N, C-alpha and C positions, 0 to 999 in steps of 0.2 A: 757565695758570700751574701750575707743579709745586711741591709742598710736600713737605718731609721733616721729620724730627724737629726739626731746627734752625730751620726756617722756618714750620712749621705754624701758629704763633701769628698769622701775617699773614693767615690766612683770616678772622680777625675783622674785617679791613678791609672785607670785602664784607658788605653789610647783608643777611643771610639771614633776619632776623626777618620772619615772616609769609609766607615763601616757601611755595608749595604743593608738597607731596610727593605725587605721583600714584602712584608705584610705586618699588620697590627691586628691582633685578635682580642676581641672584647667579650668576656664572659659576664654578662649582665647579672645573672643570678648569684655568681660567686664574687662579684665586685673585683674582678681581676682583669688585667690587661697584660698580654704577652707580646713582646717585640723580639722576634728572632733577628739576629744580626750576623752578617758574614764579614769577618775581619781579614784583610790581606796582610800577611806577614812578610818580613824582609826577603825570605827565600821564595816568594810567590806562592806559598801554600796558603790555604784558607782555613781559618779557625772559626767555628760556629759557636755562638753564645746566645743565650736568651736573657732578656731583661724582663722580669716579671714584677708587676706592680700589684700588690694585694691591698685590701681595704681601700679600694679606689672610691672616692666620693664624687669626682668630676673629671671629665676629659674632654678636650677638644682637639680636633685635627683639621688643618686646612689642606685643601687640594687645589689651591689657586695657582700655584707655580709662578709667582711673580718674577723669578729669575730664570725661568725656563724649566724644562723637564729635568728631573733628577731624583735619585733614590738613595743618596749617600749622606751620611751624617757630616754636617759641617761643624756643629758645636753642641755640647751637652752642658746645660747650666742648671743650677739649683737655686730656688728662692723660697721665701717663706710662704708663698701662695696667697699673700694678703689681697692681691687684686681679685683673685677668684673667691676667696673666703668672704670678702666684703659683699659679694653678690649673693652669697648663700647664707642666709640668716641663721639657719640651724647649725652651721659649722663654725660660727664666729667664736665660740668658746672652745673649739677643738684645738688644743695646743700641740698635738702630735703630728699634724699634717704638714706637708711641704709640697712644693711643685717641682716635678721633674720636667724639664723643658728640653726638647730635642729639635734643633734647627737643621733642616735638610738643605742640601745644596740647591734645591729648587726655590728656596726662600720660604717654604712651608714650615710650619711648626707643629709639633706634637706636645701638648701640655697635659700633664696628669697630676691631679691633686690626690695624694696618697699618703699613707703613713708607713709603708713598708715596700722596699725594693729588693729583689733577689737577683743577683748576677750569677748565672750558671753557664759553665762550659758544656757543650754537647759532646 
């Protein structure tokens, strides 16, 4: 499923809470970030998905662990990315970007300023 600025709110329909984040892959040349997730289902089976962000303009990831160690999704939120865009003069006129923000149970956050997110089941 492909999301843009106008449909990204629908990513909330996927229950990503408690999904395991094993790694984050950044392809600098392709402006792409991939986040493989492992989702535990009710019957204790595991479903693997990938969140792919394309046309990435900015990303930041903290590794501070203010709440202690953890690799599970606590919350996924979307915003207009204004706080990041305001720091990046060349993107201030870009109306297609948004910020995908993933809060981990460690208290760390993954913020990605992008214009396209792809949700794929493996």
